[in-house]
KOLMIDO-726619 format. One record per atom (N, C-alpha, C): residue in one letter; x, y, z. Coordinates in steps of 0.02 Angstrom, whole numbers, plus 32768, in hexadecimal, padded with zeros to 4 digits. Last residue first. Example, Ala and Ser with C-alpha at 12.3 -4.5 7.8 and 13.67 -1.06 7.14 Angstrom:
<sites>
s82827F908162/s82AC7FCB8165/s82858002818A/a82947EE48186/a82677F1F8186/a82947F5B8186/
</sites>
This chain:
<sites>
l78A87DD6E7D3/l78C77D94E7CB/l789B7D5EE7EB/n78887E66E772/n78757E3BE7AA/n788B7DF5E79E/l791A7EAFE725/l78D57E97E723/l78C77E6BE75F/v797B7F38E73D/v79757EF2E750/v792C7EDFE74F/l79E07FAFE6ED/l799D7F95E6F7/l79A07F4BE709/n7A4C7FECE6B4/n7A3D7FFDE6FA/n79F77FE5E70E/n7A4B7FC6E632/n7A857FB1E65B/n7A7B7FBFE6A5/r79DB8006E600/r79D77FBDE60E/r7A127FA4E637/h79B680A2E64E/h79DC807BE61E/h79DB8031E631/v792880FEE65E/v795080CDE681/v797480A2E64D/v7913815FE5FD/v7900816EE642/v7925813EE670/e79878187E579/e795F8158E5A0/e794C8175E5E4/d79D781E7E544/d799C81D3E51D/d796C81ABE548/y7A17826DE5AA/y7A118225E599/y79D3821BE56D/d7A1782F6E5AB/d7A5382D3E5C2/d7A538289E5AE/k79DE837AE55B/k79D48332E55B/k7A15830FE56E/y79838414E573/y79C183EDE571/y79AE83A3E56D/g79078444E57B/g793B8475E56A/g797F8454E568/l789C83F1E590/l78C58402E5CA/l78F7843AE5BC/i785E83EEE50F/i783683F4E54C/i7860840DE587/r78C483E4E4B1/r7894841AE4AB/r786E8426E4EC/s79068370E4DE/s792A83B0E4DD/s78FA83EBE4DA/i78A2830CE4CB/i78BB831CE50E/i78DC8360E510/e787D82E3E44E/e785A831DE469/e78758333E4AD/k78BC8270E42D/k78D282ACE40A/k78B182ECE425/t78728211E476/t78B68223E48C/t78CD8266E46D/q77C78241E48C/q77FC8220E467/q7840823AE47F/s77678238E526/s7785825BE4EE/s77B98230E4CA/g773881FFE59A/g771081F8E55E/g772E8218E520/k778A8276E600/k77668237E5FA/k77398238E5BD/i77C882EFE619/i77D782CDE5D9/i77B1828CE5D0/l779B831CE696/l77978349E65C/l779F8323E61A/d77B282B5E6ED/d776E82CDE6E6/d776582FAE6A8/i783E82B2E6E3/i7817827CE6C6/i77CE828FE6BD/e78628325E72B/e78708321E6E3/e784682EBE6C1/v783882FEE7AB/v781D833BE78D/v7827833AE741/s7886828DE7C3/s783E8285E7BF/s781D82C2E79E/s791A8292E758/s78F6829CE797/s78AC8292E78C/y79688212E6F3/y79488254E6FB/y79248256E73F/c79978195E6F3/c79C381C8E6D4/c79A7820EE6DC/t7989811FE77A/t796C814EE74A/t799F8182E732/i79A78077E788/i79C180B9E79B/i79AB80EBE765/g79218000E7AC/g7959801DE786/g796E8060E7A1/r78C27F6AE7AF/r78DD7FA4E7D1/r79197FBFE7AA/g78277F24E770/g786D7F22E782/g78817F61E7A6/i779E7F1DE774/i77C27EFBE73E/i780B7EF2E750/e77207F0FE7EA/e77647F25E7DD/e77847EFBE7A6/r76777F2DE7B6/r76AB7F01E7D1/r76F07F1BE7BE/q76147F71E776/q76297F8AE7B8/q765B7F5BE7DA/d76007F55E6F4/d75DA7F2CE724/d75EC7F3DE76C/p765C7FA5E6B1/p76157FB9E6B0/p75EA7F91E6E1/g76EE7FA1E722/g76CA7F95E6E4/g76817FABE6E8/i776C8002E76B/i772B7FE3E774/i77077FDDE731/i78098002E7AF/i77E5800CE770/i77A67FE1E771/s7852805CE831/s782C8020E81F/s7805802FE7DF/v78F680A6E833/v78AD80A9E831/v78908065E81F/t797E80F8E876/t796380B7E864/t791780BBE869/s79C6818FE831/s79A0816BE864/s79898127E849/g7A0181D7E7CE/g7A2B81A5E7F0/g7A07817FE827/i79AA826FE7EB/i79D18246E7BC/i79FD8216E7E4/e79318260E873/e79628283E849/e79828253E817/f78828261E8A0/f78C58243E89D/f78F08269E86B/v77EC824BE8EB/v781A8280E8D7/v78618262E8D9/g775F81E8E8B1/g779581FAE8DE/g77BF8232E8C1/e774281A4E811/e772C81ABE856/e776881BCE881/s771181C9E768/s774481BBE79A/s772681C6E7DF/a76CA8186E6CE/a76C881AEE70B/a7704819DE737/t76E7814AE654/t76A58168E65D/t76A18194E69B/v7763812BE5DC/v7755813EE622/v77118160E625/g77898117E55A/g776380E2E57C/g774F80F1E5C3/s77D38185E536/s77948179E513/s77698145E536/p784E817FE57A/p781881A9E594/p77D4819CE574/l788480D2E585/l78848113E565/l784A813DE580/l78E7805BE5CD/l78A7807DE5D5/l78AE80C4E5B8/s79397FE2E561/s793A8017E593/s78F48036E597/k790C7F33E547/k791A7F78E532/k79207FA6E56E/g78EE7EAAE546/g79287EC3E56A/g793D7F09E558/k787E7E74E50F/k78B47E86E4E1/k78F27EA0E504/k78257E55E576/k782F7E25E540/k786B7E34E514/v782E7EC0E5D4/v782E7E7AE5E9/v78417E4BE5B1/l78337F3AE58B/l78607F2DE5C2/l78677EE3E5CF/a77CC7F2DE52D/a78107F3BE516/a78447F2CE54C/a775D7F1CE581/a77727EE6E554/a77BA7EEFE53C/a775B7F9BE5BE/a77627F5EE5E7/a777A7F24E5BD/a77437FEEE550/a77837FF3E575/a778F7FB4E59E/g76C17FC2E52F/g76F87FBEE4FF/g773C7FC0E521/d76757FDFE5A2/d767D7F99E58B/d76B97F93E55C/d76CC8061E602/d76948044E5DD/d76A57FFEE5C5/v7704807DE6AE/v770E8078E666/v76D18058E645/h773780E0E738/h770380B7E719/h770C80B8E6CE/i77B180E0E7B0/i77A280F7E76D/i777080C7E74E/k77CB8112E85A/k77B180E3E829/k77A88106E7E6/g784F8127E8D6/g78118138E8B4/g77FE8103E883/c78BE80F7E915/c78AD813DE920/c786C8152E8FF/l7902806CE969/l78D18084E937/l78BC80CBE948/a79AD8052E985/a796D8069E9A0/a79408082E969/s7A067FBCE956/s79F98003E951/s79B38015E96B/s7A037F2DE962/s7A227F57E995/s7A0C7FA0E992/y79C87EE3E8F9/y79BF7ECEE93F/y79D87EFFE974/a79D87F1BE878/a799F7EF0E887/a79937EE8E8D1/i7A4E7F67E87C/i7A0F7F86E869/i79D47F5DE881/w7AA97F01E89F/w7AA07F3BE8CC/w7A5D7F5EE8BC/r7AA17EB1E831/r7A8D7E95E872/r7A807ECEE8A3/k7AD77F08E7D4/k7A907EF8E7CF/k7A767ED6E80E/k7B5D7F0AE7FE/k7B367F48E7FD/k7AEC7F39E7FC/n7B867E82E7F0/n7B867EA4E830/n7B597EE1E831/e7B177E1FE788/e7B557E42E795/e7B4E7E6EE7D3/l7ABE7D8BE7B3/l7ABE7DD3E7A5/l7B037DF0E7B2/k7ABD7CEFE765/k7AD87D17E79B/k7AD87D60E787/n7A5C7C81E733/n7A687CC5E71B/n7A7D7CF2E755/a7A487C11E77B/a7A727C0AE73F/a7A857C4FE724/s7A517C26E82C/s7A2F7C31E7ED/s7A617C2AE7B3/p7A847BA4E89F/p7A8D7BE6E87F/p7A667BEAE83E/l7A0D7B49E905/l7A427B4BE8D3/l7A487B92E8B5/f79FC7B27E9AB/f79E07B50E976/f7A197B5CE943/v79E57A9AEA0F/v7A157AC2E9E8/v79EE7AE6E9B1/t79B37A76EAB2/t799D7A85EA6E/t79D27AAFEA4B/g79FC79F5EB1C/g79D67A32EB0F/g79C07A38EAC7/v7A827994EADB/v7A5B79ABEB14/v7A3679EBEB00/q7AE07933EA94/q7A9F794DEA7F/q7A74795CEABC/e7B8C7963EA9A/e7B54793AEAB5/e7B12795BEAA4/g7BFA79AAEA74/g7BCC7993EA40/g7B937968EA58/a7C4C79E6EACC/a7C6179A5EAB4/a7C327988EA80/m7C027A55EAF0/m7C3E7A5FEAC7/m7C577A1DEAA9/i7BA47A15EB43/i7B8F7A36EB05/i7BCA7A3EEAD6/r7BF779EDEBA9/r7BD579BAEB81/r7BBB79D7EB40/l7C1C7A66EBDF/l7C507A3BEBC2/l7C317A05EB96/i7B9E7A8FEC0E/i7BC17AB7EBDB/i7BF67A8DEBB8/i7B7C7A2DEC6F/i7B537A35EC33/i7B777A5CEBFC/d7BAA79EDECE4/d7BD879FEECAE/d7BB57A0BEC6C/k7B0B79ACED11/k7B5479AFED1F/k7B7B79BDECDF/e7A7D7A16ED02/e7A9F79D7ECF4/e7AEA79E0ECFB/a7A587A9AED13/a7A537A6DED4D/a7A787A2BED41/p7A507AF2ECAC/p7A927AE9ECCB/p7A927AB6ED03/s79F17AC1EC1B/s79F47AD1EC62/s7A3A7AC7EC7E/t79F47B0FEB76/t79EE7AD7EBA4/t79F27AF0EBEC/l7A117B36EAD1/l79E87B47EB0B/l79E07B09EB37/v7A8A7B6EEA65/v7A727B34EA8A/v7A4E7B4CEAC8/t7AA67BB1E9C5/t7A8C7BBDEA09/t7A767B7BEA27/f7B227BE8E952/f7AFB7BB2E96E/f7AE27BC6E9B3/v7B227C79E8EB/v7B357C5BE92B/v7B077C21E93D/g7B087CD4E887/g7B317C9AE877/g7B487C73E8B4/s7AAF7D32E8A3/s7AF47D47E8AC/s7B247D0DE89D/h7A387CF3E89C/h7A487D20E865/h7A8D7D40E86C/s7A447CAFE918/s7A417C8AE8D9/s7A537CB6E89E/a7A3B7D16E975/a7A7A7CF0E96F/a7A7C7CCBE92C/i79B67D3BE961/i79EC7D6CE957/i7A2E7D48E94B/r79787CC1E985/r796F7CDDE941/r79A77D0FE932/a799B7CB3EA0A/a79B37C81E9DA/a79AD7C9AE993/a79537D1EEA3E/a799C7D1FEA42/a79BA7CEEEA10/q78D17CEEEA29/q78E77D2CEA08/q79337D31EA07/i78D77C81EA7F/i78CD7C76EA38/i78E27CB3EA10/k78E57CC6EAF7/k791A7C98EAE2/k79147C88EA98/t786F7D0CEB01/t78AD7D32EAFB/t78E77D06EAE5/i78157CA0EB0D/i78137CCAEAD1/i78527CF3EACA/m782D7C69EB8A/m78447C45EB4F/m78447C71EB11/g785C7CFBEBEB/g78347CC0EBDE/g784F7C9EEBA0/g789F7D62EC72/g789A7D4BEC2D/g786D7D0EEC28/s78AC7D7AECF7/s787F7DA6ECD1/s78767D90EC89/g78B77D27ED9A/g78CB7D35ED55/g789A7D63ED32/m78817D08EE13/m78B47D3CEE12/m78CA7D4EEDCC/k78277CA3EDF2/k780E7CDEEE15/k78407D18EE12/s78447C5FED4A/s78497C61ED93/s78307CA3EDB0/g77FC7C83ECB9/g780C7C48ECE1/g780B7C53ED2B/v77767CC7EC58/v77B27CD1EC7F/v77BD7C95ECAD/g77287C54EBE1/g77307C93EC05/g77727C97EC29/g775A7C03EB47/g772D7C0CEB80/g77387C4FEBA1/a77607BDEEA99/a777A7C04EAD2/a77457C0CEB08/l772A7BA8EA2A/l77397B7AEA60/l77527B9DEA9F/s77237C07E9C9/s76E67BF9E9ED/s76F17BCAEA28/e779F7C01E98B/e77927C38E9BA/e77557C2AE9E4/i77897B93E938/i77BA7B8EE96E/i77AD7BC4E9A2/a772C7BCCE8E2/a77197B91E908/a77497B87E943/p77737C32E8A3/p773D7C44E8D2/p77277C09E8FD/t781F7BF2E8AC/t77E17C01E88A/t77AC7C19E8BC/i78BF7BE9E8A0/i78907C01E8D2/i78527C1BE8AE/e790B7B54E868/e78F17B97E857/e78BD7BABE88B/g793B7AE4E8A8/g795F7AFDE86E/g794B7B44E85A/v79517AA5E942/v79277AD5E91E/v79507AF2E8E5/e79557A0DE99C/e79747A39E96A/e79407A66E94A/r790C79CEEA02/r795679CBEA03/r797679FEE9D4/i788D79EEEA6A/i78A079F7EA24/i78EC79FDEA22/l78417982EADD/l787879B0EAD0/l788879B2EA86/r77907979EAF0/r77CF795CEAD8/r78037992EACC/a770C7964EB64/a77377991EB3E/a777A7970EB2D/a76BC791DEBB5/a76C878FFEB73/a76F7792BEB48/h76A37967EC23/h76D47931EC2A/h76E4790FEBE7/d76907A0EEC2F/d767E79D7EC02/d76B379A1EC05/k76C87A66EC89/k767F7A5DEC89/k76687A20EC60/r774D7A65EC78/r77357A6DECBD/r76EA7A62ECC2/p77617A65EBF1/p77697A25EC15/p77527A29EC5D/d77007AAFEB7B/d771E7ABEEBBC/d77247A7EEBE5/a772C7A5DEAE0/a76FC7A7DEB0D/a77207A8BEB4E/t779C7A38EA9F/t77607A3DEA76/t77277A5DEA9E/y78277A9BEAE0/y77FA7A61EADF/y77BE7A6EEAB1/l78CD7AC9EAE9/l788C7ADAEACC/l78637A9AEAC5/g791C7AA2EB87/g791D7AB2EB40/g78D87AC8EB2A/q79147A93EC0F/q79487A6EEBEC/q794B7A7DEBA1/i790A7B27EC74/i78E97AF3EC4E/i791C7AD3EC20/d79467B94ECAA/d79297B64ECD9/d79017B2EECB6/s79DD7BA5EC43/s799E7BBCEC5E/s79847B88EC90/l7A5B7BDFEBDF/l7A4D7BB3EC17/l7A107BCEEC3C/l7A8B7BE3EB3E/l7A5A7C02EB6A/l7A487BD0EBA1/i7B1A7BFCEAE5/i7AFA7BCCEB11/i7ACC7BF2EB41/l7B507C16EA44/l7B2E7C36EA7C/l7B0B7BFFEAA4/l7BE07C12E9DE/l7BAE7BECEA04/l7B927C17EA3C/e7C347C69E9A0/e7C1D7C2FE979/e7BE47C0BE99B/a7C337D1EE999/a7C397CDEE9BC/a7C207CA6E98F/d7C477DA6E971/d7C4C7D6EE942/d7C5A7D2CE965/v7C277E07E9C9/v7C6C7DEFE9CC/v7C787DB4E99D/l7BA17E21E9AB/l7BD17E58E9AE/l7C187E40E9A9/g7B607DA7E9BC/g7B687DC3E979/g7B9D7DF9E976/a7B6A7D9DEA47/a7B857D68EA1C/a7B907D81E9D5/v7B247E10EA6E/v7B6C7E0AEA7D/v7B8C7DD5EA4F/l7AA57DEBEA45/l7AC47E26EA27/l7B0F7E25EA33/a7A917D7EEA99/a7A937D73EA51/a7AB37DAEEA2D/s7A927DBDEB16/s7AC57D8AEB08/s7ACA7D7DEABD/l7A217E11EB09/l7A647E2DEB12/l7A9A7DFBEB00/t79BA7DB2EB06/t79C97DDAEACA/t7A0F7DF8EACE/d79C77D89EB8B/d79CB7D58EB54/d79DE7D7CEB14/n79B07E00EBCF/n79F47DE4EBCF/n79FD7DACEB9C/e793A7E4FEBDA/e79567E40EB99/e799B7E20EB99/g78BF7E7EEC1F/g78E77E43EC31/g790C7E27EBF6/l786C7EEBEC13/l78677EB7EBE1/l788E7E78EBF4/k78887F40EC7B/k78437F2CEC73/k783D7EF0EC44/i79107F54EC66/i78F97F33ECA3/i78B37F19EC9A/e79117F9AEBEF/e79307F58EBF2/e79197F32EC2F/d78D68014EC0D/d78B17FE5EBE2/d78CE7F9FEBE8/v7944803FEC68/v78FD8040EC78/v78D8800BEC4F/a79E68042ECB7/a79B98031EC80/a79718033EC97/v7A318054ED28/v7A1D8091ED04/v79EC8082ECCC/t7A437FD8ED5E/t7A3D8010ED8D/t7A288051ED6B/d7A577F7DECF9/d7A147F83ED13/d7A0C7FBDED44/n7AAB7F67EC7E/n7AB67F98ECB3/n7A727FABECD2/e7AB47EB9EC60/e7A967EF9EC52/e7AA27F28EC8D/n7B577E6CEC64/n7B127E72EC7B/n7AF67EB4EC62/i7BE17DFEEC58/i7BB87E32EC3A/i7B717E31EC58/v7C827DE4EC6D/v7C447DD3EC8F/v7C147E0CEC80/p7D047DAAEC05/p7CD47DE0EC13/p7C957DC4EC36/i7D977D67EC34/i7D527D52EC26/i7D247D8DEC37/v7E327D92EBE6/v7DFF7D9FEC1A/v7DBC7D83EC04/g7E9B7D98EB8F/g7E8E7D59EBB2/g7E5C7D60EBEA/f7EA97E07EB44/f7ECE7E06EB83/f7EC27DC5EBAA/q7E4E7DEAEAE0/q7E957DEAEACF/q7EC17DE9EB0E/l7DD87E00EB26/l7DE87DBCEB10/l7E337DB7EAFF/l7DDF7E8CEB36/l7DDF7E60EB71/l7DF27E19EB5E/a7DD67EB2EAAE/a7E137EC0EAD5/a7E177E94EB13/h7D547E8AEA8F/h7D8D7E6BEA6C/h7DCE7E76EA92/l7D0D7EE1EAE3/l7D087E99EAEE/l7D427E74EACC/t7D317F5EEAA9/t7D407F4EEAEF/t7D407F03EAFC/n7CFD7F52EA28/n7D457F5BEA31/n7D5A7F49EA78/g7C737F4BEA45/g7C957F13EA25/g7CE07F17EA2F/a7C617FCBEA77/a7C547F91EAA2/a7C767F53EA86/n7C7C8015EA04/n7CA8801BEA3E/n7C9F7FE1EA6E/l7C0D7FF3E9B4/l7C517FE0E99F/l7C827FE3E9D8/f7BA9802CEA05/f7BA67FE6E9F2/f7BEC7FCDE9DE/r7BCA80B1EA05/r7BCF808CEA44/r7BCF8041EA37/r7BAC80CAE97D/r7BF080D5E997/r7BFA80AEE9D8/r7B2180ABE973/r7B538086E94B/r7B9A808EE967/d7AB3808CE9F1/d7ADF80C0E9D6/d7B1A809DE9B4/s7A808011EA1A/s7A598038E9EA/s7A828071E9CC/f7AD97FDEEA79/f7AD17FBAEA39/f7AAF7FE6EA05/d7AD18033EAE1/d7B148021EACB/d7B127FFAEA89/e7A498035EAFA/e7A66806EEAD8/e7AAD8060EABE/r7A347FC3EB46/r7A1D7FC3EB01/r7A3D7FFCEADA/t7ACD7FB4EBA4/t7A857FC1EB9E/t7A737FBFEB54/l7B477F5AEC07/l7B2E7F76EBC8/l7AE47F85EBCD/l7BDA7F40EC5D/l7B937F50EC64/l7B7B7F74EC26/v7C507ECDEC80/v7C3A7EF8EC49/v7BEF7F02EC51/q7CD87E9FECE5/q7C917EAEECE2/q7C837EDEECA8/g7D497E1BECCC/g7D3D7E63ECC8/g7CF37E70ECC0/v7DB77DA1ED17/v7D787DB5ECF8/v7D727E01ECF9/t7E397D2BED0A/t7E267D70ED17/t7DE47D7FECF4/v7E5D7C92ED58/v7E3D7CB4ED1F/v7E287CFAED34/g7E877C36EDB6/g7EB97C60ED95/g7E9E7C86ED5A/y7E257BFAEDF9/y7E3F7BD4EDC0/y7E737BFDED99/e7E067C59EE54/e7E1E7C19EE6F/e7E397BECEE37/s7DCD7CBBEE07/s7E127CC4EE1C/s7E307C85EE38/f7D497C91EDFE/f7D747C8BEDC3/f7DBD7C91EDD6/l7D1D7CB0EE82/l7D1E7C6BEE6A/l7D4B7C62EE2D/k7D2E7D3DEE89/k7D4D7D11EEBB/k7D537CCAEE9F/e7CE07D6DEE1F/e7D287D7CEE22/e7D4C7D4CEE51/y7C607D3DEE41/y7C817D26EE04/y7CCC7D32EE08/i7C4A7D83EEBA/i7C4A7D3AEEB9/i7C6F7D20EE7C/h7C4F7E08EE8E/h7C7E7DF1EEC2/h7C837DA5EEC1/m7BE37E09EE38/m7C267E11EE1C/m7C5B7DFAEE4E/l7B767DF9EE93/l7B847DC8EE5E/l7BCC7DCCEE45/i7B837E6EEEE1/i7B867E2CEF00/i7B997DF7EECC/g7B717ED4EE82/g7BB07ECEEEA7/g7BB97E8AEEC6/q7AEE7EB9EE5A/q7B247EB7EE29/q7B687EAFEE4C/g7A9A7ECBEECA/g7AA87E88EEB1/g7AE27E84EE81/v7A947F57EEDA/v7AAD7F2CEF10/v7AC47EE9EEF4/a7A637F80EE5E/a7A9F7F9FEE78/a7ABF7F75EEAF/a79EC7F35EE57/a7A237F27EE28/a7A647F43EE42/a79A07F75EEB8/a79B27F2FEEC2/a79EC7F1CEE95/a79937FF2EE79/a79B57FEDEEBA/a79CC7FA6EEC7/q794A7FCEEE09/q798D7FEBEE01/q79B57FE8EE42/k78D57FA0EE44/k78FE7F72EE1B/k79457F8CEE13/a78A98017EE7F/a78B97FDEEEA9/a78E47FABEE84/p78938068EE0C/p78C6807BEE3D/p78DA8040EE6B/i782A8017EDCC/i786B8022EDAC/i78A08037EDE0/t77D17F9FEE33/t77DC7FE2EE18/t78237FE9EDFC/r77DC7F19EE5E/r77AC7F2BEE2A/r77B97F70EE0C/p78587E9AEE81/p783B7EDCEE8B/p780E7EF0EE50/r78347DEFEE99/r78537E20EE6D/r78317E64EE77/g781E7DC9EF49/g78197DBCEF02/g783B7DF2EEDA/t78387DF1EFC9/t78207DADEFBF/t78197D9AEF75/l78CC7E47F000/l788D7E46EFDB/l78797DFEEFCC/g79467E5BF03E/g79117E3CF064/g78CD7E3BF042/l79B27E85EFFC/l79887EB9F018/l794C7E9DF03F/r79E37E0EEFCA/r7A0A7E30EFFD/r79E17E67F020/g797E7DF5EF6A/g79887DC7EFA2/g79AE7DE8EFDB/a79947E5EEF13/a79537E5AEF36/a79597E2DEF72/g7A117E3CEEE2/g7A097E78EF0A/g79C87E78EF32/t79ED7DC9EE9B/t7A1D7DC4EED2/t7A187E01EF00/g79947E01EE3B/g797E7DCDEE6A/g79AB7DC7EEA6/i79EA7E5CEDF9/i79AE7E74EE1B/i79967E41EE4F/a7A4E7E04EDC9/a7A5F7E3DEDF3/a7A227E55EE1B/g7A2D7D9CED71/g7A2D7D8FEDB8/g7A3C7DCAEDE5/s7A8F7D6BECE1/s7A567D8CED01/s7A5F7D85ED4C/t7B217D7AEC80/t7B017D62ECBC/t7AC57D8CECD1/v7B827D3DEC06/v7B4D7D6EEC10/v7B227D54EC4A/l7C297D21EBEC/l7BF17D0EEC16/l7BC07D48EC1C/m7C937CE2EB6F/m7C717D1CEB8B/m7C347D04EBB2/v7D2E7C9CEB40/v7CED7C93EB60/v7CD37CD6EB7A/e7D8F7C4FEAD3/e7D7E7C94EAE7/e7D367C92EAFF/k7DF97BC4EAFC/k7DBA7BDFEAE3/k7DB17C27EAFB/g7E667B89EB32/g7E727BBBEAFF/g7E337BD7EAE0/q7E507B39EB9C/q7E5A7B17EB5C/q7E677B48EB23/k7E337B91EBFF/k7E757B72EC01/k7E857B4DEBC0/h7DAE7BA9EBDD/h7DDF7BDFEBD8/h7E267BC3EBD6/l7D747B31EC02/l7D757B44EBBB/l7DA97B7AEBAE/g7D877B3DEC8D/g7DA47B05EC68/g7DA97B14EC1D/s7D3A7BABECA9/s7D827BAFECB4/s7DA67B78EC8E/l7CBD7B76EC8F/l7CD57BACEC65/l7D207BB5EC6C/q7CB77B16ECF7/q7CB37B01ECB1/q7CCE7B37EC82/r7CC17B66ED6B/r7CF17B2FED5F/r7CF17B1CED15/v7C507BB9ED5F/v7C937BD5ED5E/v7CC87BA0ED4E/l7BE97B59ED6D/l7BEE7B82ED31/l7C357B9DED29/s7C017B2CEDEF/s7C047AFDEDB7/s7C0D7B22ED75/g7BEA7BA3EE37/g7C2C7B83EE39/g7C357B52EE00/i7B637BB7EE1E/i7B937BE8EE05/i7BD97BC9EE02/q7B337B48EE64/q7B287B4CEE1B/q7B587B7FEDFC/d7B5E7B66EEE6/d7B6F7B26EEC7/d7B697B2BEE7B/l7B257BE3EF02/l7B6E7BDDEEFB/l7B837B9CEEDB/n7AAC7C3EEEDD/n7AB47BF6EEDA/n7AFE7BE6EECD/p7A867CCAEF43/p7AAF7CACEF0E/p7AB37C60EF15/k79DA7CEAEF6A/k7A1E7CDBEF82/k7A467CB8EF4B/g79597CF7EF3B/g798A7D28EF26/g79D17D1AEF3D/n79007C93EF52/n79017CCBEF83/n79367CFFEF73/a791C7C38EEF0/a78DE7C5EEEEB/a78DB7C99EF1B/y79CF7C4DEED3/y79947C27EEE9/y79577C54EEE4/a7A337C74EE43/a7A167C86EE83/a79DA7C58EE93/v7A5D7C4BEDC9/v7A907C66EDF6/v7A757C77EE3B/s79EF7C1CED86/s7A2A7BF2ED86/s7A617C0BEDB6/s798F7C7BED85/s79807C3FEDAB/s79BC7C10EDB0/s79CA7CD9ED2D/s79C47CE7ED75/s79BA7CA8ED9E/g7A347C84ECB3/g79F97CA7ECCB/g79F87CB0ED16/v7AC27C9DEC51/v7AA57C79EC89/v7A6D7CA4ECA7/k7B0F7C84EBB7/k7AE17CAEEBDD/k7AC17C84EC13/v7BA87C85EB68/v7B7C7C5EEB94/v7B517C8EEBBB/v7BF97C82EACF/v7BD57CADEAFE/v7BA57C80EB26/i7C977C5AEA8B/i7C577C42EAA5/i7C3A7C76EAD5/r7D0B7C32EA14/r7CEC7C6BEA36/r7CA47C59EA4A/k7D337BB7E9DB/k7D617BDCEA06/k7D3E7C12EA30/f7D097B10E9B3/f7CF47B56E9B9/f7D207B7AE9EC/s7D237A8BE9B2/s7D547AB6E992/s7D437B01E998/s7CB47A52E9EE/s7CF57A4DEA11/s7D2A7A7BE9F3/f7C377A49E9BB/f7C4C7A8BE9D1/f7C927A8BE9EE/n7BD779F9E95E/n7C1F79F3E968/n7C3C7A38E97A/r7B5679ECE93D/r7B6579FCE983/r7BAF79F4E991/k7B5479C9E8BB/k7B2F7A05E8CD/k7B3B7A19E915/n7B947950E8B0/n7BBB798CE8A2/n7B9679CDE8B3/e7B3378EDE8C9/e7B6278FFE8FE/e7B847942E8F1/k7A8C7908E898/k7AD178F8E887/k7B007913E8BB/m79FE78C2E8E4/m7A2878FEE8D9/m7A6F78E8E8C9/
</sites>
């Protein structure tokens, strides 16, 4: 590997995600030694003028430990209750330890809705930028006390990648209970080799993902690979490794070849298309024929009503929809110019017929190519 691919010393904006197993023991009690090491390293980078953001898991696990539970809660209300207890404990620890280095931190709680709604998405970005301008380290977590789907999915890996893209970070560091991506599960296969560099996330790379890690955690390798893909298409480097090694974050910044580095994609998506692809909420589906599929994929055309065969779901103008080809596979995602009711009326028709069918024509396209992201 060429050295310049890991030359992160000049990077200014960094997002660090730490998993549940890195901030808490198996019984849910906070791992103060590891948290202290993390805080010391991030404070050091902060003193160097770096803009650092910390995405932390562990609220549910820490709360479960304080509540005397032996493992991760199973029901949504129990998880929310544990998160309510654990979130305060974690933030108190972070605030106390960072203050010892003269660093101010601010808590930011986000849910999927803060990313799926375009206005809230932009407001979240403005808040994070303002905190950085004030010299504050944002401590970010999902708002597990009110979230539902996020709790079930364990999406803090994805959250950290969305945050990295939102603030145009240069580097995302994912700290987990494994040292990187291996050719096989190293806990089961002693012949497994660490993969030092991933240039492109292919189906073969995805197939290397195992199951969920620790008893108190909820994510697995697949969520880390998905996070690396989001970061890659946002032009962000991702390093996956374990926090157990001494000064691991500082060593990463110095260019040491630890863990697995996922390289940015050569085709960085613009901000709006990143939002369509990874943040916006899907409201329905539009099915297209072979001709439309070829025009979208091979020629980069807009989707016209003539190529639409059916719609699924009830959605309005401006909704994000999944575009499905004749083989029932998703071609891409886009923002629709017409509602599901209107699309059902004009599907299969020529553009010139829209006015006759609807009594008006606001757009020629069902989905304009500027609001369309093909599967990556």
